[in-house]
C-alpha positions in Angstrom: 68.5 123.8 46.1 65.5 122.2 47.9 66.3 118.8 49.4 64.1 115.8 49.0 62.1 114.7 52.1 60.6 111.3 52.4 57.9 110.1 54.7 58.1 106.4 55.5 55.4 104.9 57.7 55.7 101.7 59.7 59.4 101.9 60.6 59.9 100.4 64.1 62.1 97.3 63.7 65.8 96.9 62.9 65.0 93.9 60.7 62.0 95.5 59.0 61.3 96.7 55.5 60.7 100.2 56.7 64.2 100.5 58.2 65.7 99.2 55.0 63.8 101.7 52.9 64.9 104.6 55.1 68.5 103.6 55.0 68.6 103.1 51.2 66.9 106.5 50.6 69.3 108.2 53.1 72.2 106.8 51.1 70.9 108.8 48.2 70.9 112.0 50.2 67.2 112.0 51.0 66.0 113.4 54.4 63.8 111.0 56.3 60.7 111.3 58.5 59.5 107.9 59.7 56.6 106.8 61.8 56.4 103.8 64.1 53.8 102.1 66.4 55.5 99.9 69.0 52.4 98.8 70.7 51.4 96.8 67.6 54.8 95.3 67.1 55.0 94.2 70.7 51.8 92.1 70.2 53.3 90.3 67.2 55.5 87.1 67.3 58.6 89.1 66.2 58.1 91.7 68.9 60.3 94.8 69.1 62.7 96.4 71.6 61.7 99.8 72.9 64.9 101.5 71.6 64.8 100.2 68.0 63.3 103.3 66.5 66.0 105.4 68.3 68.7 103.1 66.8 67.2 103.4 63.4 67.1 107.2 63.6 70.8 107.2 64.7 71.8 105.0 61.8 70.0 107.3 59.3 71.6 110.4 60.7 75.0 108.8 60.5 74.6 108.7 56.7 74.7 112.5 56.7 71.0 113.3 56.3 68.3 114.8 58.5 65.9 112.4 60.2 62.9 112.9 62.5 60.5 110.3 63.8 57.0 110.2 65.4 55.1 107.4 67.1 51.7 107.4 65.5 48.6 105.2 65.7 46.9 105.2 62.3 43.7 103.8 63.9 43.2 107.4 65.1 42.1 109.6 62.1 43.6 112.9 63.4 47.0 111.1 62.9 47.0 112.0 59.2 47.0 115.7 59.6 49.3 115.5 62.6 51.9 113.6 60.5 51.9 116.1 57.6 52.0 119.1 60.1 54.9 117.6 62.0 56.9 116.9 58.8 56.4 120.4 57.5 57.2 122.0 60.8 60.4 120.1 61.5 61.8 119.4 58.1 59.9 121.1 55.3 57.6 120.0 52.5 57.8 116.3 51.7 58.1 115.1 48.1 58.0 111.4 48.7 55.4 109.3 50.6 55.9 105.6 51.2 52.9 103.8 52.8 54.6 100.9 54.5 52.6 100.7 57.8 50.4 97.6 58.0 48.1 95.7 60.3 47.9 92.0 60.0 46.4 89.2 62.2 45.0 85.8 61.5 41.4 86.1 60.3 39.4 83.2 58.8 36.0 83.7 57.4 34.5 81.6 60.2 36.1 83.6 63.0 36.4 87.1 61.6 34.9 89.9 63.8 33.7 93.4 62.9 36.3 95.0 65.2 39.2 93.1 63.6 38.0 93.9 60.1 37.7 97.5 61.0 41.3 97.6 62.3 42.6 96.1 59.1 40.6 98.5 56.9 41.6 101.6 58.8 45.4 100.9 58.9 45.8 99.1 55.6 43.5 101.2 53.4 41.7 104.1 54.9 44.8 105.7 56.5 47.0 105.4 53.4 44.2 106.7 51.2 43.7 109.8 53.5 47.4 110.3 53.8 47.8 110.3 50.0 44.9 112.7 49.7 46.5 115.1 52.2 49.9 114.7 50.5 48.4 115.5 47.1 46.4 118.5 48.4 49.6 120.1 50.0 51.9 119.2 47.1 53.3 122.4 45.6 55.1 121.0 42.6 58.6 122.2 43.4 59.9 118.7 42.6 58.3 115.7 41.0 56.3 113.9 43.7 56.5 110.1 44.4 54.0 107.8 46.2 54.8 104.2 46.8 52.3 101.8 48.4 53.4 98.5 49.8 51.2 95.5 49.0 51.7 91.8 49.4 50.7 90.0 46.2 47.2 89.2 47.3 46.0 89.1 43.7 48.4 86.3 42.9 47.2 83.6 45.3 44.8 82.7 48.1 45.4 83.7 51.7 42.5 82.0 53.4 43.7 82.5 56.9 44.2 86.2 56.5 40.9 87.4 55.0 41.0 90.9 56.4 44.7 91.5 55.6 44.4 90.1 52.0 41.3 92.1 51.0 42.4 95.4 52.5 45.9 95.2 51.1 44.6 94.1 47.8 42.5 97.2 47.7 45.7 99.3 47.7 46.5 97.9 44.3 43.2 99.1 42.9 43.7 102.5 44.5 47.1 102.8 43.0 45.9 102.2 39.5 42.7 104.3 39.9 44.2 107.6 41.0 47.4 107.5 39.0 46.1 109.6 36.0 44.5 112.2 38.2 47.6 112.9 40.3 49.9 112.7 37.3 48.5 116.1 36.4 50.1 117.5 39.5 53.5 115.9 38.7 53.1 113.0 41.1 53.7 109.3 40.2 52.2 106.5 42.3 53.2 102.8 42.2 52.6 99.8 44.4 55.3 97.2 45.1 54.9 93.7 46.4 58.1 92.5 48.1 56.9 88.9 48.2 57.9 86.6 51.1 60.6 88.6 52.9 62.8 87.6 55.9 61.9 90.2 58.4 62.1 88.0 61.5 58.7 86.3 61.4 59.9 82.9 60.1 60.8 80.0 62.3 63.4 77.4 61.2 60.8 75.0 59.8 59.2 77.8 57.7 62.5 79.0 56.5 63.5 75.6 55.2 60.1 75.1 53.6 59.9 78.5 51.8 63.6 78.7 50.7 62.9 75.7 48.4 60.5 77.9 46.4 63.2 80.5 45.6 65.2 79.5 42.5 68.0 81.8 43.6 68.5 79.7 46.7 67.8 82.4 49.3 64.9 84.3 51.0 64.0 87.8 50.0 65.7 90.4 52.2 64.4 93.9 53.2 67.2 95.5 51.2 65.8 93.9 48.0 62.6 95.9 48.1 64.4 99.0 49.4 66.5 99.1 46.3 63.5 98.9 44.0 61.8 101.7 45.9 64.9 103.8 45.7 64.7 103.5 41.9 61.0 104.3 41.8 61.5 107.5 43.7 64.4 108.6 41.6 64.3 110.8 38.4 65.1 107.7 36.4 61.5 106.4 37.1 59.7 109.6 36.2 57.7 107.8 33.4 56.5 104.9 35.6 53.1 105.4 37.3 50.0 103.4 38.1 51.9 100.1 38.2 51.9 97.2 40.6 55.3 95.6 40.6 55.8 92.1 42.0 59.4 91.8 43.1 59.6 88.2 44.4 62.9 86.8 43.1 61.1 84.1 41.0 59.2 82.8 44.0 57.2 79.7 43.2 53.8 80.6 44.6 51.4 78.1 46.2 48.2 78.7 48.0 49.8 79.0 51.4 47.9 80.2 54.4 44.9 78.1 53.6 
């Protein structure tokens, strides 16, 4: 019996969504190949310790599945082929692709630069699109394929201080809908999920108090919340769901934050 193998991009932090996805899938006996890019995380307010990817890999293996990892900069186009080649060489043919890697910095319309817009476009849209294309080309139909794209609900409110992030991540929703019928013919479903505001270590105490009031359930979203949804979407029980954008926000009362 062929085992399922999942690629999960953007998995470098112990408190991140990527790690939660990997762990949840591993609990369902799915082998994991994840990518990370620590240079980016080190530049962000949450930062990252150099050994976090190693700790994540060890945790996944402790659940009784295989796990490989690769540090990869998606700003470099050859990284797409490199990733698929490494997965096939070390683990076998992947049946699940989860585009979780992202690039996000503050960009207002008055201060945005060509260079910063290009970085957002390449990591948030171009790389996932090319990765999907390569995944679909190589897919051999042995098992139903699954593609999950992470978005952030850009179509639901304004994000005035994150122009490049909002527009490039929003494009992922359109891509998901647009290609769903074409790839369904190969036995592959594709869906996008919006985890909403999630506590992954980027909130300070003031922000946490402010945002928690907007959650009617009285708590912030946690990485495991979106991981459980993704675990369902890649399962056989979700074989009839494709081309959808699912907003999983715990009833969050949205306002035009970031303006």
